[in-house]
Gaussian input, Z-matrix of N, CA and C with variables (Angstrom, degrees):
# hf/3-21g

backbone

0 1
 N
 C     1     B1
 C     2     B2     1     A1
 N     3     B3     2     A2     1     D1
 C     4     B4     3     A3     2     D2
 C     5     B5     4     A4     3     D3
 N     6     B6     5     A5     4     D4
 C     7     B7     6     A6     5     D5
 C     8     B8     7     A7     6     D6
 N     9     B9     8     A8     7     D7
 C    10    B10     9     A9     8     D8
 C    11    B11    10    A10     9     D9
 N    12    B12    11    A11    10    D10
 C    13    B13    12    A12    11    D11
 C    14    B14    13    A13    12    D12
 N    15    B15    14    A14    13    D13
 C    16    B16    15    A15    14    D14
 C    17    B17    16    A16    15    D15
 N    18    B18    17    A17    16    D16
 C    19    B19    18    A18    17    D17
 C    20    B20    19    A19    18    D18
 N    21    B21    20    A20    19    D19
 C    22    B22    21    A21    20    D20
 C    23    B23    22    A22    21    D21
 N    24    B24    23    A23    22    D22
 C    25    B25    24    A24    23    D23
 C    26    B26    25    A25    24    D24
 N    27    B27    26    A26    25    D25
 C    28    B28    27    A27    26    D26
 C    29    B29    28    A28    27    D27
 N    30    B30    29    A29    28    D28
 C    31    B31    30    A30    29    D29
 C    32    B32    31    A31    30    D30
 N    33    B33    32    A32    31    D31
 C    34    B34    33    A33    32    D32
 C    35    B35    34    A34    33    D33
 N    36    B36    35    A35    34    D34
 C    37    B37    36    A36    35    D35
 C    38    B38    37    A37    36    D36
 N    39    B39    38    A38    37    D37
 C    40    B40    39    A39    38    D38
 C    41    B41    40    A40    39    D39
 N    42    B42    41    A41    40    D40
 C    43    B43    42    A42    41    D41
 C    44    B44    43    A43    42    D42
 N    45    B45    44    A44    43    D43
 C    46    B46    45    A45    44    D44
 C    47    B47    46    A46    45    D45
 N    48    B48    47    A47    46    D46
 C    49    B49    48    A48    47    D47
 C    50    B50    49    A49    48    D48
 N    51    B51    50    A50    49    D49
 C    52    B52    51    A51    50    D50
 C    53    B53    52    A52    51    D51
 N    54    B54    53    A53    52    D52
 C    55    B55    54    A54    53    D53
 C    56    B56    55    A55    54    D54
 N    57    B57    56    A56    55    D55
 C    58    B58    57    A57    56    D56
 C    59    B59    58    A58    57    D57
 N    60    B60    59    A59    58    D58
 C    61    B61    60    A60    59    D59
 C    62    B62    61    A61    60    D60
 N    63    B63    62    A62    61    D61
 C    64    B64    63    A63    62    D62
 C    65    B65    64    A64    63    D63
 N    66    B66    65    A65    64    D64
 C    67    B67    66    A66    65    D65
 C    68    B68    67    A67    66    D66
 N    69    B69    68    A68    67    D67
 C    70    B70    69    A69    68    D68
 C    71    B71    70    A70    69    D69
 N    72    B72    71    A71    70    D70
 C    73    B73    72    A72    71    D71
 C    74    B74    73    A73    72    D72
 N    75    B75    74    A74    73    D73
 C    76    B76    75    A75    74    D74
 C    77    B77    76    A76    75    D75
 N    78    B78    77    A77    76    D76
 C    79    B79    78    A78    77    D77
 C    80    B80    79    A79    78    D78
 N    81    B81    80    A80    79    D79
 C    82    B82    81    A81    80    D80
 C    83    B83    82    A82    81    D81
 N    84    B84    83    A83    82    D82
 C    85    B85    84    A84    83    D83
 C    86    B86    85    A85    84    D84
 N    87    B87    86    A86    85    D85
 C    88    B88    87    A87    86    D86
 C    89    B89    88    A88    87    D87
 N    90    B90    89    A89    88    D88
 C    91    B91    90    A90    89    D89
 C    92    B92    91    A91    90    D90
 N    93    B93    92    A92    91    D91
 C    94    B94    93    A93    92    D92
 C    95    B95    94    A94    93    D93
 N    96    B96    95    A95    94    D94
 C    97    B97    96    A96    95    D95
 C    98    B98    97    A97    96    D96
 N    99    B99    98    A98    97    D97
 C   100   B100    99    A99    98    D98
 C   101   B101   100   A100    99    D99
 N   102   B102   101   A101   100   D100
 C   103   B103   102   A102   101   D101
 C   104   B104   103   A103   102   D102
 N   105   B105   104   A104   103   D103
 C   106   B106   105   A105   104   D104
 C   107   B107   106   A106   105   D105
 N   108   B108   107   A107   106   D106
 C   109   B109   108   A108   107   D107
 C   110   B110   109   A109   108   D108
 N   111   B111   110   A110   109   D109
 C   112   B112   111   A111   110   D110
 C   113   B113   112   A112   111   D111
 N   114   B114   113   A113   112   D112
 C   115   B115   114   A114   113   D113
 C   116   B116   115   A115   114   D114
 N   117   B117   116   A116   115   D115
 C   118   B118   117   A117   116   D116
 C   119   B119   118   A118   117   D117
 N   120   B120   119   A119   118   D118
 C   121   B121   120   A120   119   D119
 C   122   B122   121   A121   120   D120
 N   123   B123   122   A122   121   D121
 C   124   B124   123   A123   122   D122
 C   125   B125   124   A124   123   D123
 N   126   B126   125   A125   124   D124
 C   127   B127   126   A126   125   D125
 C   128   B128   127   A127   126   D126
 N   129   B129   128   A128   127   D127
 C   130   B130   129   A129   128   D128
 C   131   B131   130   A130   129   D129
 N   132   B132   131   A131   130   D130
 C   133   B133   132   A132   131   D131
 C   134   B134   133   A133   132   D132

   B1=1.4545
   B2=1.5084
   B3=1.3601
   B4=1.3676
   B5=1.5833
   B6=1.1915
   B7=1.4026
   B8=1.5378
   B9=1.3571
   B10=1.3932
   B11=1.5041
   B12=1.2415
   B13=1.5202
   B14=1.4982
   B15=1.2417
   B16=1.4921
   B17=1.5552
   B18=1.2385
   B19=1.4705
   B20=1.5581
   B21=1.2628
   B22=1.4703
   B23=1.5542
   B24=1.3895
   B25=1.4513
   B26=1.5360
   B27=1.3977
   B28=1.3990
   B29=1.5961
   B30=1.2945
   B31=1.4408
   B32=1.4142
   B33=1.4065
   B34=1.4390
   B35=1.4818
   B36=1.2604
   B37=1.5671
   B38=1.5636
   B39=1.3170
   B40=1.4773
   B41=1.4911
   B42=1.4086
   B43=1.4163
   B44=1.5866
   B45=1.2698
   B46=1.3730
   B47=1.5510
   B48=1.3607
   B49=1.4453
   B50=1.4760
   B51=1.2930
   B52=1.4892
   B53=1.5784
   B54=1.2976
   B55=1.3654
   B56=1.5688
   B57=1.3399
   B58=1.4743
   B59=1.5773
   B60=1.2412
   B61=1.4570
   B62=1.4998
   B63=1.2915
   B64=1.5369
   B65=1.5380
   B66=1.3126
   B67=1.4569
   B68=1.5771
   B69=1.3444
   B70=1.5335
   B71=1.4785
   B72=1.4260
   B73=1.4237
   B74=1.5219
   B75=1.3702
   B76=1.4273
   B77=1.5394
   B78=1.3421
   B79=1.3945
   B80=1.4936
   B81=1.3358
   B82=1.3971
   B83=1.4368
   B84=1.3386
   B85=1.4004
   B86=1.4786
   B87=1.2776
   B88=1.5064
   B89=1.4819
   B90=1.4306
   B91=1.3848
   B92=1.5507
   B93=1.3645
   B94=1.3574
   B95=1.6154
   B96=1.2907
   B97=1.4977
   B98=1.4575
   B99=1.2776
   B100=1.4709
   B101=1.5780
   B102=1.2814
   B103=1.5085
   B104=1.4760
   B105=1.4133
   B106=1.4963
   B107=1.5078
   B108=1.3538
   B109=1.4419
   B110=1.4434
   B111=1.3745
   B112=1.4393
   B113=1.5488
   B114=1.3589
   B115=1.4428
   B116=1.4817
   B117=1.3174
   B118=1.4663
   B119=1.5447
   B120=1.3114
   B121=1.4459
   B122=1.4739
   B123=1.3753
   B124=1.4266
   B125=1.5392
   B126=1.3935
   B127=1.4155
   B128=1.4813
   B129=1.4573
   B130=1.4517
   B131=1.5454
   B132=1.3755
   B133=1.4269
   B134=1.4763
   A1=108.27
   A2=120.66
   A3=124.67
   A4=115.91
   A5=121.55
   A6=123.78
   A7=110.19
   A8=118.94
   A9=120.81
   A10=114.25
   A11=114.83
   A12=123.53
   A13=111.43
   A14=119.22
   A15=121.98
   A16=112.76
   A17=117.07
   A18=121.41
   A19=113.86
   A20=114.59
   A21=118.66
   A22=110.38
   A23=118.51
   A24=124.82
   A25=117.12
   A26=110.51
   A27=114.53
   A28=108.59
   A29=121.93
   A30=123.65
   A31=111.84
   A32=116.92
   A33=123.70
   A34=109.96
   A35=117.92
   A36=123.62
   A37=102.65
   A38=117.45
   A39=123.57
   A40=109.58
   A41=115.10
   A42=121.40
   A43=106.35
   A44=122.01
   A45=127.08
   A46=118.26
   A47=113.27
   A48=115.53
   A49=114.88
   A50=117.53
   A51=122.04
   A52=110.53
   A53=118.72
   A54=126.63
   A55=106.98
   A56=112.94
   A57=118.65
   A58=111.31
   A59=120.13
   A60=121.86
   A61=106.69
   A62=113.92
   A63=119.02
   A64=108.82
   A65=116.00
   A66=123.71
   A67=111.08
   A68=112.71
   A69=116.30
   A70=114.67
   A71=117.26
   A72=115.72
   A73=115.15
   A74=115.14
   A75=114.67
   A76=110.44
   A77=115.83
   A78=123.49
   A79=110.44
   A80=118.31
   A81=126.51
   A82=119.04
   A83=124.44
   A84=126.85
   A85=107.23
   A86=119.47
   A87=124.33
   A88=108.18
   A89=115.52
   A90=118.63
   A91=107.76
   A92=114.34
   A93=119.73
   A94=109.26
   A95=120.65
   A96=122.33
   A97=112.54
   A98=119.29
   A99=121.20
   A100=111.02
   A101=120.34
   A102=121.88
   A103=110.58
   A104=120.41
   A105=116.99
   A106=113.87
   A107=117.36
   A108=120.65
   A109=116.93
   A110=118.97
   A111=125.18
   A112=109.58
   A113=118.31
   A114=121.09
   A115=114.74
   A116=114.23
   A117=121.16
   A118=110.57
   A119=114.81
   A120=118.96
   A121=109.33
   A122=119.17
   A123=123.52
   A124=108.41
   A125=112.24
   A126=122.85
   A127=108.44
   A128=116.44
   A129=117.57
   A130=107.00
   A131=110.11
   A132=120.01
   A133=116.67
   D1=126.39
   D2=178.72
   D3=-94.94
   D4=146.77
   D5=177.02
   D6=-149.22
   D7=161.22
   D8=-178.84
   D9=-90.81
   D10=124.77
   D11=178.01
   D12=-85.94
   D13=117.21
   D14=178.80
   D15=-64.67
   D16=-42.75
   D17=-179.52
   D18=-70.39
   D19=-40.69
   D20=-178.58
   D21=-85.11
   D22=-14.63
   D23=-173.54
   D24=48.81
   D25=49.53
   D26=-176.81
   D27=-161.67
   D28=155.37
   D29=170.62
   D30=-70.83
   D31=132.64
   D32=-176.96
   D33=-129.85
   D34=154.61
   D35=176.69
   D36=-82.62
   D37=129.35
   D38=-177.40
   D39=-70.85
   D40=142.90
   D41=176.83
   D42=-106.73
   D43=131.62
   D44=-173.65
   D45=54.25
   D46=57.47
   D47=-178.78
   D48=-70.16
   D49=140.55
   D50=177.77
   D51=-136.89
   D52=137.32
   D53=-175.80
   D54=-79.85
   D55=133.91
   D56=178.39
   D57=-132.43
   D58=156.24
   D59=176.71
   D60=-112.77
   D61=131.81
   D62=177.69
   D63=-79.96
   D64=170.04
   D65=179.67
   D66=-58.14
   D67=-39.56
   D68=179.86
   D69=-78.79
   D70=2.92
   D71=174.66
   D72=98.17
   D73=-9.47
   D74=-179.50
   D75=-82.87
   D76=159.22
   D77=-176.29
   D78=-96.89
   D79=142.46
   D80=173.70
   D81=-140.46
   D82=174.11
   D83=-177.56
   D84=-129.88
   D85=131.15
   D86=-179.88
   D87=-122.64
   D88=139.20
   D89=-179.16
   D90=-161.15
   D91=-167.39
   D92=-172.69
   D93=-122.49
   D94=143.91
   D95=170.57
   D96=-67.25
   D97=127.69
   D98=-177.56
   D99=-68.78
   D100=-19.79
   D101=-177.87
   D102=-93.42
   D103=-51.32
   D104=-173.14
   D105=-111.62
   D106=-9.06
   D107=177.57
   D108=87.02
   D109=3.11
   D110=-178.93
   D111=-68.33
   D112=142.76
   D113=171.82
   D114=-63.18
   D115=126.79
   D116=174.30
   D117=-105.14
   D118=145.99
   D119=-175.36
   D120=-142.63
   D121=131.47
   D122=178.65
   D123=-139.64
   D124=124.24
   D125=174.66
   D126=-81.95
   D127=133.11
   D128=179.86
   D129=-106.57
   D130=162.44
   D131=177.42
   D132=-67.30

């Protein structure tokens, strides 16, 4: 799963992705940037 890293300013492949559910019921994936360790977040359809 790819997500945009704000620190690296590029799309990166998530490290240790995990599925989460938001308060409004939507699904999302949360993980870490492999280069800088910043938390990456991507909302799914």
